[in-house]
N, C-alpha and C positions, 0 to 999 in steps of 0.2 A: 279827213273830217276830224275836227277836234273832239277830244274826250269830254263827255258830258258828266259833270260832277254833282249836279242838282244842288248847287250852292245854297239857295234860299232855304230849302228844307233842312239841309245839314246844319246851317247856322242856327236855325230855329231850335233844332234838337239840342245843340250844344248850349244855347242860351238858356233853355228850359232847365237843363241839369245844373248849370252854373248858378242860376237864380235860386234853385232849391238848396244849393251848397253855400248860400250866403251866410257868413258868420262862422264857417267851419275853420278849424285850427290848422296851422302850419301849411303844408304843401297841398292841402285839399282844395285849393283854388285851381290847381292843375286839373284839366278836364278829365284825364284818365282816373286819377285818384278820386276826384269829386264824384264821378259816375259810380264807382264802386261803393263809396260811402253813402251816397244818396240811395242806391238800391238796397243796401243793407238797412238803412234807416226806414225805408218803406216796408221792408219785411218785418222789422220790429213794430212799426205802427200797426200793421195788419194784425199781428199776433196780440198786441196789447189792447186793441179794441175789443177783442174777444175776452181777454183776461180781466178787463175792467168790469165787465158784467158779473163775472164770478166773484171778484173782490167786493163789489157792492152788495151782492146777495149775502156773502159771508158777514159783512158788517151789519146788515139788517138783522140777520139771525142772531148775531152776538148781542145786539142791543135788545132785541125781544127777549132773549134768554135771560139777560141781566134783570130786566124788568119783571119777568115771570118769577125768577128766584126770589126777588124782593117781596113778591106777593104770595110766595109759598106754594108755587106749582112749578113743575118741570116744563121745559120748552115743548117736548114731544107731546105731553098730555094736553098742553094748552092748544097746540095746533090741531091735534086730534079732536079736542072738544069744540073748537071753532068749526071744523068741518061737520061735526054732528049737529051743531046748532045752526048750520047753514049760514054762517057769517062769511061773506065773500070779500074779505079784505086781504089784499096782497101783503107781502112781507115789508115792502117799502112803506106802505101806509101804516102798518102796525108799528114799525120802528119809529116813525114820526110821532105817532100817538104816545108811544112808550117814552120818548125823550122829552116831548113838549108838555104832555098832559097826563100825569100819572093817575089822576082821579078817574079819567075816562078809561084808561087802561085797566084800572082796578075793577071797574064795572064790567068790562069784557071778561076779566078773570072770574068774577062772580057768576056771570052767565055760563061760563064754561064749567065751573064747579057744580052748578045745578044739573047740568047734563051728565 
């Protein structure tokens, strides 16, 4: 009896890897190298999806802090005051307000200073 190689599934697997390796440099069109590089890339993609969230939060905090300093209050006092005033705006929204509309942000700072 001939040996069964499951050709259609094997070809599909190889094509999937080589399709993901499209545009890779030098010998990475070779299936073995392409597979290693694609797997490595997927690991980086997984890691960086998590890192992106951290980086954006850092950016928002940085923008809010800069706006707070220009209004004469520290970031920590501002966030603490917002919590006491029961203002439930997240950092993303606060950063948008801080960059786009400084007058509205100033009103938030005044509200915090009253508390």
